[in-house]
N, C-alpha and C positions, 0 to 999 in steps of 0.2 A: 352449625358446627362443622370444623374442617374434617375431612375423612381420616380414619385412622390410619397410620402409616401402615405400609404392608410388611408382613413379616419376611425374612429370608426363607425360601423354600429349599426344603431339605430332601435327600434321597438317600436313602441307606442301603447298603450290601455288608454281607457278612459270610464270610467263608468258615463254615463251621466243622468241617472235616476233623481238625484237632484244635479248634480254638485260636488259630494261628493269626488270623488275619479279621480287622473288623475296620470298614471304611465309612465314613460318613462324608457326602458331598453337600454342601451348601450353596446355593445360587443366590446372587444378591445383585437385584436390579437387571436380572437377564432371566427369559423363560428357562426352565430346566428341561434339558432335552436328552433323552437316552444314548444317543451316540457320544454326546460330550461326557455325560457320566461313566460310559463304558471304556472310553478313552482313557479316562483319568486312573480308573480302576486296573486297566490293562497296564499302564505304563508304571504304576506303582511296584507291580511284580518283579521289576528290574532293581528295585531297592531290597524287597522282600529276600531275595536270595541271599543277602549277607548276614541275615537277623535269623537267630535260631530260638528266638522267643516269641511270646504272644504279640502281635503288632497291632498298635492303634492309629488310625490315620485320619486327620480330619483335613478334607480338601474344601476351600472356599473360593468359588468362582464368581467373579464380579465385573461388572461394565459400567462405567462412567464416562460418556461422551467417547472420546477417543481412547479412553484407558481400558485396557482388557488385562486383568489380573488374577495371577492365580496365587494363592497363598496354600500351603501345604505343612502341617505339624503332624509329625510323626513320632510316637512314642514307643520304644522297644529296648529291649536290653537294659531297663532301668536309666535310659538315657531319651532326653527329648532333642529331637532334631528339627528345625525350622528352615524353610525357603520361601521366599516371594519373588516373583517376576512379573513385569509388565511389558507388554508387547502391544502390537496391533491386533493381535488374533489370540482367543482363549487357549486353541490347541497349540499354538508357539509356546506361550506364557507355560502351559504346563509341562512342555517338552523340556524348557529351561529350568524350571523348578526342580524336575525329576533329576535333571542332570547334576544340580546342588546336592540334592539329598542323597544322589548315589554316590557322589565322592565323599561325602560325610560317612556314610555307611561303610564304603572301603576303608576309609583311615581308620574307622573303629574297629573293622573286622582284623585289619593286617596288626593292629596293636594289640589286641587280645592273642591273636595268633603267635605273635612274637613273645609276649609274656609265657603262654602255654609252653612252647618249645623251650625257653630258656629253662624254665622249672624242671621240663622232663628231662633236659639233658643233665641236670644236677642230681636227679632221683627225688623220690617223694621220701619224706620224712616220716618217722613213726613216733607216735607217742603212746605212754600208758595212760589209761584212766582206771580209775578204782572207785568203789563204793565202800563208804567206811560206814559202820554200825554207829548210831547215835547213842545206843545205852549200854553197849558192850566194850569192855576194856582188855587190851592185852596185858599180860605181865609187864610192869613198868608204867602203865597207865595211856598207851597209845591205843586209839580206837581200833577196835578188830575190822579187818578188812574182809568184806564181805565177798566181794568179786574183782577180779583185775582183767583187762581187756586191753590188747594192743591194737591201735586203729591208725590208718594212714592218715597224716595231714596234708590234704591235698592242696596243690596250689590252684587258689582262685583269688579273683577280684573281690573287693569287699561287696560289691553290689552282686556278684554270684553267691556269695556265702549267705547274705540276707535272704537271697531268694530260695536259696536249699534249705535253710533254716524255717523259713516261714510256711513251707509246704510240707515239713516234717512234723511229727510229733515229739521231736527231742528238745531239752531245755537249752541245749548248748551247742555249739559246734567249734572243734578245733581244726584249725587250716593254717595252711602257709600262705600269707599275703603275698600274691603275685607282684605287688609293686615296690616291696623291699625285701622279699624272700626271708621273712621272719616269722616265726609261728604266733598265731594270733587265736585268740578265743571269742567268738561271738556268742551272745546270750540273752534270753528272753527277759525283759523287764515286767515288772508286775504292772505297771502303767500300759502295757502293751506294745512298747517300743523296743528296741534291741540295743544292747550296750557292747562295746568292744574293749578288749583288753589286749594291749600289745606291749612287749618290754621296750624299755628306753634303749634307744641307739648309744654307741659309744664312739 
């Protein structure tokens, strides 16, 4: 019987201080070496500084004849970024792939900063939320208002609103959509997904 194909060798590193970084390094057709693994992990910190949410990075280093390839997939801020480079040397391939990822992360960072700056210049809207009684009525037949509260509708990208609602115990979130500056409501669906309500533009 022919020998079973060898499995890719993996090396894992986790930065657990705040759950911010998780890196997986996979070696294909090349022996794993601690210096190469450490080099990839160190270079990824250049990209990490532009991202403020948990980062999940998967690095694949492979060698085939004269081809030295670095593939890096990075998931952060609800966005997936990918870069692949091929050179004569794995260290150089890592450098070039990181350059691409850093450029992508910079563009994402600047885009979100512009959105937040524009929203801040216009001020933060406020909305009124009320809790209505299900079985008590006011004179005239309207439901009795149990509680009323004014809350800020902060400017958020949709992916930021999803993350904020996901970690909270609330059933809905009112926010200002940073992409169009309109009020929007994000709510939990019974199937575990999220629904989004936005007014029609005119």
